[in-house]
Structures are given as C-alpha cells and as structure tokens.
VMD Tcl script that draws the C-alpha trace (Angstrom):
set ca {
  {-17.08 0.58 -8.45}
  {-15.60 -2.85 -7.85}
  {-11.88 -2.81 -8.71}
  {-9.24 -0.21 -9.48}
  {-5.58 -0.59 -10.40}
  {-2.86 1.71 -9.10}
  {-0.91 3.08 -12.07}
  {2.49 4.73 -12.29}
  {0.85 8.13 -12.70}
  {-1.11 7.62 -9.47}
  {2.16 6.75 -7.73}
  {3.83 9.92 -9.02}
  {0.92 12.10 -7.90}
  {0.91 10.49 -4.46}
  {4.65 10.26 -3.75}
  {6.07 13.09 -5.88}
  {3.20 15.59 -5.88}
  {2.79 15.45 -9.63}
  {4.11 14.19 -12.95}
  {6.92 16.30 -14.31}
  {5.57 19.82 -14.63}
  {1.96 18.72 -14.03}
  {1.07 19.66 -10.44}
  {-2.37 19.55 -8.81}
  {-3.59 22.95 -7.66}
  {-6.50 21.57 -5.64}
  {-7.54 18.17 -4.21}
  {-8.23 15.47 -6.79}
  {-9.51 11.88 -6.78}
  {-6.97 9.54 -8.38}
  {-7.56 6.34 -10.38}
  {-8.10 5.56 -14.06}
  {-7.87 1.75 -14.25}
  {-11.38 1.01 -13.05}
  {-14.28 -1.40 -13.42}
  {-17.65 -1.78 -11.75}
  {-21.27 -2.85 -11.98}
  {-23.94 -0.66 -13.55}
  {-26.40 0.42 -10.87}
  {-28.67 2.83 -12.78}
  {-28.94 4.09 -16.36}
  {-30.38 7.16 -18.01}
  {-33.55 6.90 -20.06}
  {-31.71 7.00 -23.41}
  {-29.04 4.40 -22.54}
  {-29.30 1.13 -24.48}
  {-25.77 -0.32 -24.66}
  {-25.62 -1.37 -20.99}
  {-28.19 -2.30 -18.35}
  {-28.27 -2.47 -14.55}
  {-26.27 -5.43 -13.31}
  {-23.76 -5.42 -16.17}
  {-20.08 -5.75 -15.28}
  {-18.20 -3.07 -17.20}
  {-14.71 -1.76 -17.71}
  {-14.84 2.03 -17.58}
  {-12.86 3.93 -20.20}
  {-11.14 6.87 -18.44}
  {-10.61 8.72 -21.73}
  {-13.10 11.48 -22.56}
  {-12.14 13.22 -25.82}
  {-14.18 16.22 -26.91}
  {-15.11 14.78 -30.33}
  {-14.92 18.23 -31.95}
  {-11.27 19.30 -32.17}
  {-8.97 18.83 -35.16}
  {-7.45 15.58 -33.86}
  {-10.76 14.03 -32.83}
  {-12.14 14.70 -36.31}
  {-9.06 12.99 -37.79}
  {-9.78 9.88 -35.70}
  {-6.83 10.58 -33.38}
  {-8.84 11.03 -30.21}
  {-5.88 10.14 -28.00}
  {-4.43 13.53 -29.02}
  {-7.62 15.48 -28.26}
  {-6.96 19.15 -27.52}
  {-9.57 19.16 -24.74}
  {-9.06 15.65 -23.35}
  {-10.52 14.91 -19.94}
  {-8.84 11.84 -18.43}
  {-9.72 10.29 -15.08}
  {-7.36 11.21 -12.25}
  {-5.45 13.85 -14.20}
  {-4.34 17.34 -13.15}
  {-3.45 18.31 -16.71}
  {-6.46 20.62 -16.90}
  {-8.12 22.95 -14.40}
  {-10.47 22.09 -12.86}
  {-8.84 18.67 -12.59}
  {-10.61 15.53 -13.76}
  {-11.47 13.30 -10.81}
  {-10.77 9.59 -11.10}
  {-12.30 6.31 -10.00}
  {-10.91 5.62 -6.53}
  {-14.42 5.96 -5.05}
  {-17.48 3.84 -4.34}
  {-19.74 5.24 -7.06}
  {-19.38 7.51 -10.05}
  {-21.53 8.73 -12.92}
  {-20.05 8.11 -16.37}
  {-21.19 8.40 -19.98}
  {-22.61 5.31 -21.63}
  {-19.86 5.23 -24.28}
  {-17.28 4.79 -21.51}
  {-18.78 1.48 -20.40}
  {-17.60 -1.75 -22.04}
  {-19.36 -4.95 -20.87}
  {-16.93 -7.75 -19.98}
  {-19.20 -10.74 -19.38}
  {-18.38 -13.21 -16.63}
  {-14.76 -12.37 -15.81}
  {-13.90 -10.74 -12.49}
  {-13.95 -7.00 -12.01}
  {-10.25 -7.24 -11.15}
  {-9.60 -8.52 -14.67}
  {-11.89 -5.88 -16.17}
  {-9.89 -3.15 -14.42}
  {-6.89 -4.19 -16.53}
  {-8.60 -2.95 -19.70}
  {-6.92 0.44 -19.57}
  {-3.29 -0.77 -19.32}
  {-3.98 -3.52 -21.85}
  {-5.33 -0.84 -24.21}
  {-1.98 0.95 -23.93}
  {-0.23 -2.26 -24.96}
  {-2.62 -2.90 -27.84}
  {-2.13 0.65 -29.14}
  {1.66 0.20 -29.00}
  {1.34 -3.05 -30.96}
  {-0.84 -1.30 -33.54}
  {1.80 1.42 -33.89}
  {4.50 -1.19 -34.49}
  {2.76 -2.69 -37.52}
  {2.14 -6.42 -38.22}
  {3.85 -8.78 -35.75}
  {2.86 -12.06 -37.39}
  {5.93 -14.30 -37.46}
  {8.19 -11.55 -36.07}
  {10.85 -11.67 -33.36}
  {9.85 -9.22 -30.62}
  {11.78 -7.71 -27.72}
  {9.99 -6.16 -24.71}
  {12.20 -4.09 -22.40}
  {10.56 -3.75 -19.00}
  {8.11 -6.43 -17.86}
  {6.05 -4.36 -15.45}
  {2.27 -4.23 -15.87}
  {2.35 -2.48 -19.27}
  {5.22 -4.62 -20.55}
  {3.69 -7.90 -19.39}
  {0.30 -7.01 -20.88}
  {2.02 -5.94 -24.09}
  {3.60 -9.42 -24.21}
  {0.07 -10.84 -24.20}
  {-0.94 -8.46 -27.01}
  {2.13 -9.37 -29.08}
  {1.42 -13.06 -28.58}
  {-2.16 -12.58 -29.75}
  {-0.81 -10.69 -32.78}
  {1.14 -13.77 -33.85}
  {4.72 -12.95 -32.86}
  {6.92 -16.00 -33.36}
  {9.35 -15.10 -30.57}
  {8.90 -12.72 -27.62}
  {11.80 -12.02 -25.27}
  {11.11 -9.97 -22.12}
  {13.86 -8.15 -20.23}
  {13.62 -6.85 -16.66}
  {15.71 -6.38 -13.54}
  {13.57 -8.63 -11.29}
  {12.40 -12.22 -11.48}
  {8.75 -11.64 -10.50}
  {7.80 -9.56 -13.57}
  {9.72 -11.98 -15.80}
  {7.71 -14.89 -14.39}
  {4.52 -12.99 -15.17}
  {5.78 -12.22 -18.68}
  {6.28 -15.95 -19.28}
  {2.70 -16.61 -18.24}
  {1.55 -13.86 -20.60}
  {3.29 -15.53 -23.56}
  {7.00 -14.64 -23.52}
  {9.09 -17.38 -25.12}
  {12.27 -16.20 -23.39}
  {13.31 -13.88 -20.55}
  {16.49 -12.03 -19.58}
  {17.28 -10.72 -16.10}
  {19.39 -7.65 -16.76}
  {20.45 -7.38 -13.12}
  {21.83 -10.88 -12.62}
  {23.07 -11.28 -16.20}
  {23.72 -7.78 -17.61}
  {25.56 -9.02 -20.71}
  {23.00 -11.63 -21.72}
  {20.97 -9.46 -24.09}
  {23.89 -8.16 -26.13}
  {25.78 -11.44 -25.98}
  {22.88 -13.54 -27.13}
  {21.07 -11.33 -29.61}
  {23.43 -8.65 -31.00}
  {25.12 -10.83 -33.64}
  {24.71 -10.27 -37.39}
  {23.50 -6.70 -36.93}
  {20.71 -7.71 -34.60}
  {18.10 -10.36 -33.95}
  {14.74 -8.72 -33.35}
  {12.34 -7.31 -35.90}
  {10.47 -5.15 -33.36}
  {11.34 -3.81 -29.93}
  {9.09 -2.21 -27.32}
  {10.71 -0.06 -24.62}
  {8.34 -0.15 -21.62}
  {10.64 0.66 -18.70}
  {10.98 4.40 -19.27}
  {14.75 4.12 -18.75}
  {16.82 6.02 -21.32}
  {19.66 3.52 -21.03}
  {17.25 0.66 -21.83}
  {16.09 2.42 -24.98}
  {19.69 2.76 -26.11}
  {20.39 -0.92 -25.47}
  {17.76 -1.93 -27.99}
  {19.49 -0.55 -31.07}
  {22.31 -3.15 -31.29}
  {19.86 -6.06 -31.05}
  {17.22 -4.78 -33.51}
  {17.73 -5.66 -37.17}
  {18.36 -3.09 -39.90}
  {15.06 -1.51 -40.89}
  {13.50 -2.91 -37.74}
  {11.12 -0.93 -35.54}
  {11.53 0.34 -31.99}
  {8.42 1.64 -30.20}
  {9.02 3.89 -27.18}
  {6.21 3.15 -24.72}
  {7.82 4.45 -21.55}
  {8.79 8.10 -21.23}
  {12.50 8.93 -20.84}
  {14.99 11.67 -21.65}
  {16.10 9.87 -24.81}
  {19.70 10.84 -24.07}
  {20.97 7.31 -24.69}
  {19.70 7.07 -28.29}
  {22.68 6.13 -30.51}
  {21.90 8.32 -33.50}
  {24.62 6.87 -35.72}
  {23.09 3.44 -35.30}
  {19.57 4.83 -35.78}
  {20.71 6.24 -39.12}
  {23.10 3.48 -40.18}
  {20.65 0.65 -39.56}
  {17.66 2.63 -40.88}
  {15.71 1.83 -37.73}
  {12.15 3.11 -37.40}
  {11.81 4.82 -34.00}
  {8.19 5.45 -33.06}
  {6.30 6.80 -30.11}
  {2.95 5.63 -28.76}
  {0.45 7.54 -26.62}
  {-2.53 6.14 -24.72}
  {-5.24 4.52 -26.89}
  {-8.71 5.00 -28.34}
  {-10.24 2.25 -30.47}
  {-8.21 -0.32 -28.53}
  {-10.28 -0.01 -25.33}
  {-13.34 -1.93 -26.65}
  {-10.94 -4.52 -28.09}
  {-9.23 -4.88 -24.72}
  {-12.60 -5.46 -23.04}
  {-13.48 -8.11 -25.63}
  {-10.12 -9.89 -25.28}
  {-10.30 -9.84 -21.48}
  {-13.97 -10.83 -21.42}
  {-13.24 -13.91 -23.57}
  {-9.88 -14.48 -21.83}
  {-8.20 -14.39 -25.23}
  {-5.67 -12.39 -23.24}
  {-5.61 -13.71 -19.67}
  {-4.52 -10.79 -17.49}
  {-4.61 -12.62 -14.16}
  {-0.82 -13.22 -13.95}
  {-0.30 -9.43 -13.85}
  {-2.52 -8.88 -10.76}
  {-0.25 -9.51 -7.78}
  {-1.99 -7.86 -4.81}
  {-5.50 -6.67 -3.94}
  {-6.25 -4.50 -0.93}
  {-9.59 -3.05 0.21}
  {-10.14 0.64 -0.44}
  {-9.89 1.27 3.30}
  {-6.19 0.29 3.08}
  {-5.32 2.58 0.16}
  {-2.48 4.21 2.10}
  {-0.88 0.79 2.59}
  {-1.47 -0.04 -1.06}
  {0.69 2.92 -2.11}
  {3.53 1.39 -0.08}
  {3.01 -2.13 -1.42}
  {3.02 -1.02 -5.06}
  {6.57 0.35 -4.75}
  {8.05 -3.12 -4.25}
  {9.09 -3.91 -7.82}
  {10.81 -7.12 -6.71}
  {7.42 -8.74 -6.08}
  {4.60 -6.54 -7.32}
  {3.19 -5.82 -10.76}
  {-0.40 -4.61 -10.66}
  {-1.68 -3.70 -7.21}
  {-5.43 -3.18 -7.14}
  {-8.01 -1.76 -4.78}
  {-11.29 -3.54 -4.13}
  {-14.52 -1.90 -3.04}
  {-17.24 -3.14 -0.69}
  {-20.34 -4.50 -2.44}
}
mol new
graphics top color blue
foreach p $ca { graphics top sphere $p radius 0.5 }
foreach p [lrange $ca 0 end-1] q [lrange $ca 1 end] { graphics top cylinder $p $q radius 0.2 }
display resetview
C-alpha cells in the first residue's frame, strides 16, 4: 500500500463508534480509499503485473444476487466493502502495509502519484452521481457542499460539459479547491447567507441540475427555489430529508434522485486520474505517515482548512 484517504465513514467509526445503527462488534481495519504497487500476482493474473501502480476498488459484489445480475452491483445483497462493519465478520480495509486483493479490484493508473490514485474511490462516487443526473452538456449546475466528494464532483461535471458550475460551502478553503476543479462561481453560505437565493432564485430558478453533497437537510431544502421547473436534484449526502419542500417539489415538477456508491465508474475514474483529465491534486490538502494516524484523525476534522487528508506508507 502507498496512499490511503480518510473518508467520512472512517471518521464516524473512529469518533462516533459507528455509522448510524451500524456498530462494529469486533476490531476492524478501516480504509477504503486506497492505492498501492503490485508486489506479487497469482499464476492466472494477466491484467496487472508486479511494479504496476494501481487504485484498489474497495467494492466486492457477489456477482450472483438479483441486483448484480441486473448490472446494479452497487446494490449487491452480499456486498463486501473495505472498512465496513455492515456485515459480520466485518470487512477489513486498507489502512495497512500490505493486503491481498482480487485482480479485478486493481486499476492501473500509469505515472500519476499514488496519492492521486487513492482518490479514485471518491471520484467514482461523483461520477456515479453525475451519471444519475443525466446529460450535463451545456447545463447550469449547482453543487452544495464542496468537501472532497463535492469538489471531485465539480471536476466530473466539468468533464461532462456543464456550461456553469456554482459551488456552495461554509468555508473558503473548499471553495478555493472547487474553483481549481472547474467551478465557474462560488458562494460562501456563512459569510453571505442570502447570496444563493438572491442571485439565483429569480424566474422560478436558475439551475438545471443540483447536487447536494453536504448531507445537511437544510441545504437540500435550499436547492428547490433555485432549480428550474422540471430540473433535477441529486441527493449525494445522507440527511433526514425533513427540509424537503414538497409543495415546491410537486409544483415545479422537480426530479429528486438518490445516488449510492458506484460500479462501472471506478475504472473510468482510474482512467481520468491516470491521464489527469480530472486533476484531483487540489483536493489533497494534507498527507501524514501511517505512524501518525491518530493525529490524522484530528487534522481531518478541521473543515476550515482540510479536504482530503491522506495517509502515506513506508516503501
């Protein structure tokens, strides 16, 4: 292993002891945003070779259940996902020096850094959300929440041909990263709380598509006045949904969609990162050696400065 990103789920496991009702019942290795160098391969492996830099897909669908056979592997009934306590025994993750994985989980990334390769998983989430939104070519796009997923989604929306991308956040650091990822405009909701509605809510809305990436119910509700009739809102972050204005949802005929993980997007993410068609470097804000993992879990909580905090491993 060479690089590993600390995700929101890792933070919840570490600081809160679980995610919602999901609670570990025995010790578990965290980490699902990982990349490394192939050291050895099995006799039948042909798609990678020793020395290859690879992004490692943490998703391990069974391939046999109803949803896998429909091509919806992200909804697999028997999914094993790195660093998850959803099933017992739990599925260990990638915060370790070495691990054995299946060949199909390895996506070569060429000459980019392993730190960039470790962003394949969160970029895949953004690419899947963009796919769920439908064509973005020439569209006006709003991204609420410019953390790692939101900022990477900005890059995906830019690649998809969006004509305008406005990112909203409560801190300047993620907004600066969103600009580097392709945002054409930014709004700081903390320093200018009325800017979004004042600038974009006229004539029944401005945006064709909105992505809610913050996980804040109030943020999801704030999107409805600024999205056009028959526009699309994609809920990426998880919230209570209590702020959804149902009269506006109905009256404006807005399409409200969810999005969950990814499948086919992971190889695409590796290709886009490997060619730097999507340059993920602005999202990586801190890198600490694995020996300082305890400190890293403190650093990652500083949303005023940090986006993606990563761990690095000794060669």
